[in-house]
N, C-alpha and C positions, 0 to 999 in steps of 0.2 A: 428580489434582486439585492436588497439590503443584506440579507444573509450571505449570499454568494460573494459580495464585495467584502463584507466583514471578515470572512474566513480566507479570503485571498485568491478565490477562483477567478474572479472578474476585477477589472479595474474600470473607473468611470471618470470623466472629465467634469461631470455634473456632481453637485453636492446632494447626496442622498442620505437618508437615515440609515445608519449601519445597525443591523439587527442580528447580532451573533447568536442569540438565544432564542430565536424565533422558531415556532413550529410551522412547517410548511405542508400545505396539501400538494401532492404530486400533480394532480390535474391542473391546479392553479399555476404551477411552475411550467408545466407543458404549454398551457394556454399562452403564458407570458413568452416562452420561447418561440411559439409559433407567430405570435402577432406583435410582440414588442421588441425582443432582442434575440435573435437566433443563436447566439453564443451560449445562452442558458441551456439549450438542448445539448450542446457539446459537453458542458461541465456538470450536467445533472447527474448522470450516472456515477461519476467519481465522487460528487458531493454526497450522494445517497450512500455509497459504500462507506465513506469516511464518517459520516455523521447520521447514521440510520435513525437514531432516536429523535432526530429533528424533523423527520418525514412521516407522513401518513398518506395512505391511498388505497384504492380498491385493489383486489387480487390481480386483475388484468394488467393494470399499470405496474405494479410491483413485479409481476412475471416478466414484463417487457425489459424493465431495467435489470433484473436479475439475469436475464438471458445475455444481455450486453456485458455485465460484469463477469458471468462465467466464461463467456468467450474471450475476454481479455485475460483473465486469470489462467485459462488453459491454453493461451496463445493461439486460439482458434480464429485466425483473421479471414475467415471466409465472409462472404457478403452479407453481413448483418447490418441492418440500418435501424436507427432510432429516430422515428419521425423525420426521415429523409436524410439524416446525418450519418455519415459512413463511420465504421468502427475506427478507420485510420484517423479521423479528426477527434474522436472521442478518447482514444487510447492515451495520448500524452498527458492528459489531465489526471491520470491515475498515479503519475510518477512526479509531479511537481511538488516542491516544498511550499508549504502554506505558512501564513503568519502564526497560526495556532501550531506551536512546535509539538504539542501533545499528539497531534495527528500525524501518523507516519504514512508515507507513500507506500504503494503496494510492494515495491521492491525493497523497502527498509523495515518492513514488519518482522518482528520476531515470531517464531513458530514454537509453540508449546509441545514439548516431548517429555515423555516420562521414561526413565531408566531405572533399572534395579542394580545397585552396586553392592559389592562385598562391604561389610563393615570397616574393614581396614582401608578400603579406598575412600570411604566417606570421611574416616578420621583424617586421611592424608589430605583431602580437599579442604576440610575445615581447618587444618594446620596451615595449609597454603593461603587460605583466605585470611587468617589472622596475621600471618607474616607480610602479605602484600596489601592488605587493606582494600582488596578488590572483591567483587561478588563471586560466587561460585560459578555463575554463568560465564562471567568474563574469563575466569581461569580456565574453564573447560574449552571455551572457544578458542583461546590463545594456545592451548595444548593441542588441540585438533589441527589448527592452522599450522603450527610448527611441525607436527607429524606429517601433514600433507606436504609441506615444503621439502622435509627430508626425503620423502618418497620420491618426489619429482627430481630432486638432486641425484638420488641413487639411480633412478631410471636413466637420466640423462648421462650420468657418468658410465653406466653399464653399456649404453649405446655407443659412446665414444671408445670405450675399451674394445668393443666388438668390432668397430670400424677400423681399429688400430691394427 
């Protein structure tokens, strides 16, 4: 429980030892969720997803947690349960901000993509990077957002002209 409180998943009114670097056996965490604090079962799949290196467990337990995680990632909200806790109660924990700012919620994570650009495009991108002081990723994200915004404006304008 000290790990979950230290990371920001749980809050307590009792003073407990915070252990943000603790290694947790999943069976022990599930036992604590069943017999000590049920909210542990609600946050455990999200904690496992964000901090996998801090957890260990047998194949069956990991598969159960991974099934919940996959269901949430795929927005498959059919009746999956994790030790009696519904997916509806588990899902919000994947999207909360934690004290540890290095850990991103499921909706804020960056997705790695690889593209092949012409050498001229790479030179233009480097030039923009030097001029603006921003990363190449930030420049590409802003250019794509601006292009999408322009397309939306053109579509709306075209619809209005057609209605006129």
